[in-house]
N, C-alpha and C positions, 0 to 999 in steps of 0.2 A: 234716557240715553241708550242707544242700542249697542250691545256688545257682541261682536262676532264670535262664532264658534271657535275659530282659530285662536282668538285672544283668550278665551276661557281655557283652552287646552294649554296654551303657553303659561298662563297664570298658575294653573294647578299642578302641571307636570314638569315644567322646566326645572324647578328647584330639585326634583328627584333625579334628573338626568346628569350624568357626568361623562366627559369625553373618554374614548377608549384609552387604556394605559399605553404610554409610549416607552416607559422605562420599566424594566423587569430586573429582578435580582434573585440570586441563589447564594446559599452559604455552604461552606464545606471546609474541611481541613486541607490546606494547600499541599499538594503532592511533593513540593520541593523542600519545604522547611517545617512541615507539620504544624503550621500556625493557622488558626481559624480565620477565615476571610469572608467578607461579603463582596460579591461581584455583581456589579450593576451593568446592564447592557441596554442600549437604545438603538433602534433602527438596525439591529443585527450586529452591532459592534460593542465591544466592551468599553464602557464609558468611565467606570470608576472601580477601584479595588481598595477596600478599607478593612482594618481589623474587625473581626466579628465580635461584638460585645452584646451579649444577651444573657439574661438569667437562664440558668439551666446548663451552662457549661459549653464544652467543645462540640461542634457538629459531629454527628455519627459517621457521616460520609466524607470521603476524600474527593477533591475536585482537581481535575487535570485537563489540559487541552485534549481535544479529540485525537484518536490515533490515525495515522496516515500509512496506508499499505500500498506500496508502489509495485507490488507483484502479486496479483491474484487472478488466477485463470478462470475462476467461476465459483459458484457457491449454491447451495440448496438446489442442486439439480440443473442449474443453468451453466452452460459452457460458452464462454466468450469466443471460442474457436469452432463451435458447432455449426452445422449447416442450417439450423432453423432458428437462429437467434432473433429476438424481437425486442422492441423498446420496452414492452411490458416485462420481459424477462430481466432486463437491466433494472427496472424498477423493483422487481422482486428481490434481486440481489442486494440492491442499495438499502432497502428497508431491513433486510435480514442483517446486514453489516452494521446498521445503526444500533441494533440490539447488542452487538458485540463491541460497541464503543468505537467503531471505525467511522469517522466523519468525512474522510476523504480517501479515495483510492484510485489507482490506475488500473482499469480493466486491461488484462494482459492477453494478447492474441499471439498464439504460438505458431510454429511451423505447420502449414496446411496448404492445400491447393490455393494458388494465388488468387483465384476468383472468389473463393470463400473469404480469404483474408480481406480483400477489398470490400466485399459486401458487408462483412461484419464491422469493419471500421466505419463505414457509412452509417450503419445502424447505431453504433456507439456515439457517433457525432450527433445524431438526432436525439439520443438520450441525454447527451451533454447540454443540449438546448432546452431540455424539458425543465420548466420552472420549479417542479417539485423536487427533482433529484439532481439536476445539473450541477448545483453548487458542490456536490460531493464527488464530482468527477473532474479534477483539474487537468487531466491528460490521460494518454494511453501509453501502454508499454508494448512494444513489438519485440517479442522474443523469438528470433529466427525470422525468415528461413535461412539466414546467412550464417549458419553455424557449422561445426565439424560434422561430417557424415560418418565418422568413425564410431563403431559400436562402443558404448560406455560413455564416451564424451558427448554423444548426441542425446544420451538419456532416453526418455520416452518419446522423443520427436521422431516422426516417421522419415526414414532415410529417403524415400522416393520424392519427398517434397523439398528436401534440402538443396540449396543452390549457392553459387558464388554471388557476392554482392553485385547488384545491378542498380546503378543510380537512377536510370530512367524509370525502371520499374518501381523503385522506392518512391520517387516523386509522384507517381500515379497513386500509390498507396496513401501517401501523405495528403494528396488532393482529396481522395475519398474520405479521409479522416478529418477533412476541413482543417488541416494543419494542427491537429491535436495530438499527434504522436510526439511525446516529450522525451521518451526513453527508448533506446534500441539496444538489444543484446546481440552481439555477434562474435565470430571467431576471428582473431587478428591474423592468423596464419593463412587465411584463404587468399587466393589470387584476387588482387584489386581491393583488399580490405583497407589498406592504409589511406589511399586517396578517398575511398568511400567515407572513412571516419572523418577526414578533413572536411569533406563536404557537409557531413551531418553537423559538425561543430559550427561551421559557418552559418548554418540556418538555425542555430540555437538548441540543437538536441544534446541531451546527455548520452554519451556512448559508454556502454558497459561491456566488459569482456566476459563471455560466458559460453558454456558448452563448447570448449575449445581445448586444443592441445598445443597452444602456442609456446614457442621457445622463449628464452630470455630476450633475444633480439626482437622477436615478434612483439612481445609485450612492451619492450622499450620503445619500439617504433610506433606502436599504437598510442602510448602515452605522449610521445612527442607530437603525434597527430591530434591529440586532444582527448583521448579516452580518459575517463576519470573514475570509473567504477568497476568492480568485479561482481558479477551476478551470482548469487547464492554460492559463495566460495566454499569449496569442499564437496559440492555436489555438481552434477553435470560433468562428472569426471570418471574415467575408467576405474574399475575395481582394483586393478593392479597397475602401478606406475613405478617408474624409476625413483628410487629413494632420494637421489640427488637432483636429477634433471627432470622436472615436472612443472606444470603450470602454477602450482601453489606458492612455492617460495618466491619467485620474482614478483608476484602480485602482493604478497604479504610485505615484502621488503621495499616496495615502491611507495615512497611517501605521498605521491600525488594520487594514489589509488585509494578510494574509500571502498569498503567491502559491504555487501549485503549478505546476510546469513539467515538460514531457516533454523531458528532455535526452538523447534517444537519438541525436542527430546528424542527424536528418532532419525532425523536427517543427518545430524552430526553427533558425535560422542561428546560426553562432558569434557573430555580432555581437549578435543578439537576446539570447542567453543571457548574454553578457558584460555587456550593458547592464542587463538585469533584475537580474543578480547585483550589479552596482555600486550599483544603487538600493536593493535590499532587503537585500542582505548574506546571510550564511550563517544568521543567526538568524531571518530572516523568509521564507525560501525552503524549500519542501518539494518533493522530487523524487518523481515518480510515473511508473510505467511506462505506464499507459493501454493495457496489452497486451490484445489480443483473443484469442479462442479459437484463432485461426489461428497464434498465436505457437507455435513449436516444430514446425510442420507444413511439408511441402515447398512451395516456391514454386509459384504457379499461380493459376488462377481458381477462386473458390469462391462458392456461393450461401449467403448468411447473412442471416436476417431480411428476406427478400424483396428482397435487394440482391445484385447481382453485384460481388464484391470481388476485387481483385488483390493477392495476397500476393507481395511481392518478398523477397529475402534481408534487406532492411533495414526495410521498413515495409509497412503495409496501406493500399491506396488504394481510393477509391470513384470509379471513372472516370465514372459516370453524372452526377455533379455536380462533378467536378474538385476533389475535396477528399480529405484523408487520412481514413481510417476508424478508425485506431488504430495502435498500435505492435506490433512483432514481436519486441521484446527485453524481457527482465526488467529490474528496477530496478537490478541490479548494473551493467548497461551504462550507465545514467544516471550512476552514480557515476564510472565511468571517463571518460565524455565531459565531465562537469562539471570534473574535474581537468584534462583536456586543454584545454578551452575557456577556463577562467578562471584556471588556474594555482593554484587553491585547494589546500589541503592535503588529505590523505586524511581527517584528523580533521574538517575542515569538510564534506567531501563526505558522510562517514558521518553527520554531524549532520543534514544535510538529508534523508537517506534513512532516518533512524532516530529520533534524539533529538527533532527538531522535531515530527514527527507524534505521537510519544508525549506531548509536552507539550501539543500542540494539543488532543488528545482525552483529556487527563487519564489517560493510561495510566501511572500513577505507578509501576507495578511493572516497567515496560519502559524501554528507551531508553538505558541506560548500564550501565557495568560498575562496580557498587557493591555493597557488602555489603547484603543485604536485598532486592535486586532479583531478579526471576526469572532463572534461569540460561538465558536465550535468547542463545546465543553462536554466532559463526562463526569458524572458523579458515580462513585463506586465504593463498595464496602471492601474491607480487606481483613483477611485472617492469615497471618504470617505472610507468605508470598503469594497466596491465592487471592485473586481479585474477582469481584463480581459486579458487572455493570448494572447500575440501578436506573440511571437516567442519561439520556443523550440529547444534546442541543446542537443544532446546525443553524448558523446565521441567526442566533438568538431565539430560535423556535424549538420547542421540545418535540423531538421526533420519536422518542422512546422513553 
C-alpha cells in the first residue's frame, strides 16, 4: 500500500502541534482591594476574574486598568500642534506612553494657525485608523483657539492665533479630524460662546471651560448650555485675581462641573489640590498630565511654537510671560502626587486617572477590571506612593 508524503507528515507531526492560544491570563494584587486575582482575557476582552490561589503567596505586582490621559500636548519631542507632525510621530508618542501605563489618551491640539490645526487633526485621524496604535486614541482634545486673549488667562497660547468661536470654522476642523474631536476647551465669556457650546453639545462633544476669565453669569450660562468640565482648574489663570470675584469659585461650587487638574507637584500647590479634592471628591475630579512635547527630553531652553520655553526637571516654563507652559511628567506622576497630597487611596487615585475619564466620555469598554471590558491593563510595583509600571496590555496584547 502506498502512503503519501502528506499522510506521513500528518501521522508523525500532527500530535505535536497545538492551535494558538486564544485565552491568556495575568495575576496580580487588585489595586482596589489588595486581593490577589487571576485575570483571563480572550480576543482582547476580559473574560474571567477569579481569586488567585497558588503556592508561593500573593503576587508581587499590582494590577489596575490602564491610565487614560485626556490632555496631553505631546511627548518625547513630538508636538501635536507642531508644523511637522507625522503618523510616525504619533506612533512614537503612543509607544512611549505605553511604558508610562497610559493605554488611552486624547492627543491635544492647542491654539495655532488654523491651517496647521486642520492639518494636524487630519494626521491624528490617520493615526487613529492605524491598527497598531489606533485603539489607544479614542478621541482628540481641541484646546483653543477660542479662549481668552488676556495675558495670564491665555497662558502660553499665542495671542495672535486666539479668536472668537466660529461654528463654520469648527465644523471644518471636525471634518478634518474625521469627527474625532471629543473634547473642546474654550472661554465662556467670548462673544458667541454660549450658542457655540449648545451646538457642540448637540453633536456629542464634551465642552470644558478653560483659559478664561468668565464671570459667575458666564459660567452659569455655559453650564445651562451644556458645559460639564473645567480644564486644568487653577491653571490657565492670571497670577493676580480678585479674591472674591474670579473664575475659580463658581466652577468649584457648580455641581454639574467636573474638574481636571494637573497634580504634578508644580502646577498647583498642595493646599490647592487638597482643597479642590475636598470640594469635588474622587468622583468629580479627573487627573491630566498636560505634558508637552518636551517631556522626556533633557532640561534646557527650547524654541517651540514661536516661544522660548525653559524645561526644568519638573515642569515647562514660559519665561516671556511668567507662566507655566505645560508639564514634564506623565499622568502616573499625578497619581503619586495625588496620594501624597490628599492621602487618598490608590483606588481613588486610579479612579481619577482612569475610571472618571472613561465615564465622562462614555468609553464604556474601558476604565475598570470587569468581564467584558477591553483588556487594557497595567502591572506595577509599588513602594509607598511611588509606582513603577512593569507591564502594559492593550486589547489583551502586551505592548510593554
